[in-house]
C-alpha positions in Angstrom: -52.5 -45.4 95.3 -53.3 -48.4 97.5 -53.3 -52.0 96.3 -56.5 -53.9 96.3 -56.8 -57.7 97.1 -56.5 -58.7 93.5 -53.4 -56.6 93.0 -51.8 -57.9 96.2 -52.2 -61.4 94.7 -51.2 -60.5 91.2 -48.0 -58.9 92.3 -47.4 -61.1 95.3 -44.0 -62.4 94.0 -42.8 -58.8 93.8 -44.1 -57.9 97.2 -42.3 -60.9 98.8 -39.0 -59.4 97.7 -37.7 -57.2 100.5 -36.2 -54.9 97.9 -39.6 -54.3 96.4 -42.5 -54.9 98.9 -45.8 -53.0 98.7 -44.0 -49.7 98.6 -41.9 -50.7 95.6 -45.0 -52.1 93.8 -46.7 -48.8 94.3 -43.6 -47.1 92.7 -44.0 -49.4 89.7 -47.7 -48.7 89.5 -46.9 -44.9 89.5 -44.2 -45.4 86.8 -44.5 -44.2 83.2 -42.4 -45.8 80.5 -42.3 -44.9 76.8 -41.3 -47.7 74.4 -40.3 -46.5 70.9 -40.7 -49.4 68.5 -43.1 -52.3 69.0 -40.9 -54.9 67.4 -38.4 -57.5 68.6 -37.0 -55.4 71.5 -40.1 -53.4 72.3 -42.4 -56.5 72.3 -40.9 -58.4 75.2 -40.0 -55.2 77.1 -43.7 -54.1 76.9 -45.0 -57.4 78.0 -42.8 -57.8 81.0 -43.4 -54.1 82.1 -47.1 -54.7 81.7 -46.9 -57.9 83.7 -44.9 -56.1 86.4 -47.7 -53.6 86.7 -46.1 -50.4 85.3 -49.0 -48.0 85.4 -48.5 -46.2 82.1 -46.8 -47.6 79.0 -46.5 -45.5 75.9 -45.9 -47.3 72.6 -44.8 -45.4 69.5 -44.6 -47.2 66.1 -46.1 -46.4 62.7 -45.7 -49.9 61.2 -48.2 -52.7 60.8 -47.8 -56.3 61.6 -46.6 -58.6 58.9 -45.9 -62.3 58.8 -42.1 -62.0 59.0 -42.5 -60.1 62.3 -44.0 -63.1 64.1 -40.6 -65.0 64.4 -39.6 -62.6 67.2 -42.1 -59.9 67.9 -44.0 -61.9 70.5 -46.6 -59.2 71.4 -48.2 -59.8 68.0 -49.9 -63.0 66.7 -51.2 -64.3 63.4 -54.6 -62.7 63.6 -52.9 -59.3 64.0 -51.3 -59.4 60.5 -52.2 -56.1 58.8 -53.1 -54.4 62.1 -51.2 -51.4 63.4 -48.5 -52.6 65.8 -49.5 -50.1 68.5 -53.1 -51.4 68.4 -52.0 -55.0 68.5 -49.6 -54.3 71.4 -52.3 -52.4 73.3 -54.8 -55.2 72.9 -52.2 -57.8 74.1 -51.2 -55.7 77.1 -54.7 -55.0 78.2 -55.7 -58.6 77.9 -52.8 -59.5 80.2 -53.2 -56.7 82.7 -56.1 -54.2 82.8 -54.2 -52.1 85.4 -52.0 -50.7 82.7 -52.9 -47.5 80.8 -51.5 -48.0 77.3 -50.9 -44.8 75.3 -50.4 -45.3 71.6 -48.6 -43.1 69.1 -49.1 -44.4 65.6 -46.4 -42.2 64.1 -42.9 -42.4 62.8 -40.6 -40.8 65.3 -38.9 -37.6 64.0 -37.4 -34.4 65.2 -40.8 -32.6 65.1 -42.8 -35.1 67.3 -40.4 -36.8 69.7 -40.3 -34.0 72.3 -44.1 -33.8 72.4 -44.4 -37.5 72.7 -41.9 -37.7 75.6 -43.6 -34.8 77.3 -47.1 -36.1 76.6 -47.2 -38.1 79.8 -44.0 -36.8 81.3 -42.5 -40.3 80.9 -40.0 -41.4 83.6 -38.0 -43.7 81.4 -37.6 -44.3 77.6 -36.8 -47.6 75.9 -35.2 -47.5 72.4 -36.6 -50.5 70.6 -35.7 -49.3 67.1 -33.3 -50.8 64.6 -32.1 -47.8 62.6 -29.3 -45.5 63.5 -30.9 -42.1 62.6 -33.7 -42.7 65.1 -31.4 -44.1 67.8 -29.3 -40.9 67.6 -32.6 -38.8 67.7 -33.8 -40.7 70.8 -30.4 -40.1 72.5 -30.3 -36.4 71.7 -33.9 -35.8 72.7 -33.4 -37.6 76.0 -30.1 -35.8 76.8 -31.7 -32.4 76.0 -34.8 -33.3 78.1 -32.8 -34.9 80.8 -34.7 -38.1 80.5 -33.1 -41.6 81.3 -33.3 -44.2 78.5 -32.1 -47.6 77.6 -30.4 -48.1 74.2 -30.3 -51.6 72.6 -29.6 -53.2 69.3 -29.7 -56.7 67.9 -28.5 -58.4 64.7 -27.7 -62.0 63.8 -26.6 -63.6 67.1 -25.4 -60.5 68.8 -27.0 -57.8 71.0 -25.9 -54.8 73.0 -27.3 -52.3 75.4 -26.4 -49.3 77.6 -28.4 -47.0 79.9 -28.2 -43.2 80.2 -29.3 -41.5 83.4 -28.5 -37.8 83.7 -26.8 -36.8 86.9 -26.2 -33.4 88.4 -22.9 -34.2 90.1 -21.0 -35.9 87.2 -21.2 -36.4 83.5 -22.6 -39.7 82.2 -21.8 -41.1 78.8 -24.6 -41.0 76.3 -25.0 -43.1 73.2 -23.3 -40.4 71.1 -20.3 -40.4 73.4 -19.7 -44.0 72.4 -20.8 -44.1 68.7 -20.4 -40.4 67.8 -22.5 -40.2 64.6 -24.7 -42.4 62.4 -23.0 -44.4 59.7 -23.9 -43.5 56.1 -27.3 -45.0 54.9 -27.1 -48.7 54.0 -23.5 -48.9 55.3 -24.6 -51.3 58.1 -27.0 -54.2 57.3 -30.4 -54.3 58.9 -32.0 -57.4 60.3 -33.9 -57.9 57.0 -30.5 -58.0 55.2 -28.4 -59.8 57.7 -31.0 -61.8 59.7 -31.5 -62.1 63.4 -32.1 -65.0 65.7 -35.7 -64.5 67.0 -34.9 -65.0 70.7 -32.3 -62.2 70.6 -35.1 -59.7 71.0 -36.3 -61.5 74.1 -32.8 -61.6 75.7 -32.0 -58.0 75.1 -35.5 -56.5 75.3 -36.1 -58.2 78.7 -32.8 -56.6 79.9 -34.2 -53.2 78.8 -37.3 -53.9 80.9 -35.1 -54.8 83.8 -33.3 -51.5 83.6 -36.6 -49.6 83.5 -38.0 -51.5 86.6 -34.7 -50.9 88.5 -34.9 -47.2 87.7 -38.5 -46.9 88.9 -37.6 -48.8 92.1 -34.3 -46.9 92.6 -32.7 -50.4 92.9 -29.2 -51.7 92.2 -26.8 -50.6 89.5 -27.9 -49.6 86.1 -25.8 -49.9 82.9 -24.7 -46.2 83.2 -21.1 -45.9 82.0 -21.2 -49.4 80.6 -21.9 -51.2 77.3 -23.2 -54.7 77.8 -22.7 -57.0 74.8 -24.1 -60.6 74.3 -23.1 -63.3 71.9 -25.6 -66.1 71.6 -23.2 -68.4 69.7 -20.6 -68.4 72.5 -23.2 -67.6 75.3 -21.1 -64.8 76.6 -21.9 -61.5 78.1 -19.2 -58.7 78.3 -19.6 -55.6 80.3 -17.3 -52.9 78.9 -16.8 -49.6 80.7 -17.3 -46.5 78.5 -16.4 -42.9 79.3 -18.1 -39.6 78.9 -16.7 -37.7 76.0 -16.1 -34.1 77.0 -16.2 -33.2 73.3 -19.5 -35.0 72.7 -21.5 -32.7 70.5 -24.7 -33.1 72.5 -23.7 -33.7 76.1 -20.1 -32.4 76.1 -18.7 -29.3 77.7 -19.5 -27.2 74.6 -22.5 -28.8 72.9 -22.6 -28.2 69.1 -26.0 -30.0 68.7 -28.7 -27.9 70.3 -31.6 -28.8 68.0 -32.8 -32.3 67.0 -31.6 -33.7 63.7 -33.4 -36.0 61.2 -30.6 -38.0 59.6 -31.2 -39.9 56.3 -32.9 -43.2 56.9 -31.6 -46.5 55.8 -33.8 -48.3 53.2 -35.1 -50.9 55.8 -36.8 -49.9 59.0 -38.1 -53.0 60.7 -38.0 -52.1 64.4 -36.2 -55.5 64.7 
């Protein structure tokens, strides 16, 4: 594609960057990113990716907007209460940037539909914006099996974390399951409804997920592959911890035991942050 005069002005601050330029902006425009969860993490990620000019953004979420979401899920507003989150997100994105093709999936993600959704537009990069362990492991396993890069993130109270998985032919890369192995029992770990979350945490961590997606589309810099980045808002400290590939990982190890997708028991609360 070529950029018209309006697009050259809209994305001028990108184009001024020697690492991006017109060529890089075209890569962004050709990019396809799937965001699973239109909540605290997915909302800022979607808005910044849309503002950046990502050509296709898929949004998967079966929930509707409620009043308690508005403390952190900035893609939704008061008039959207009761509306499907994917519809609200689509309207907000298209009002911001009509260049973006927003594809909505008003479904709960499960083992039967995740592969079809990822393949629907042959998405380049997946963002995990969910807040429950069963779906996080499902996203990880699907992306590993389909050889799709993705960004994991989680937030609770005043803390957040993220890592990025990008499959490589020449060396193994740690996936989410390499680090966390298996989901905890249902209700063993509190959700944000039970424990609370500072609203801006979604903005901090979700924006970092969008950054990883843009860097991947641009082929720019170092992604969080092989690292877990943690953030503590109370102490205002980031820590980048190296993590290793587990040769015994049941999904990406030398002898995978998990070859089909699994729907683990869900926790009682599923808020998408």
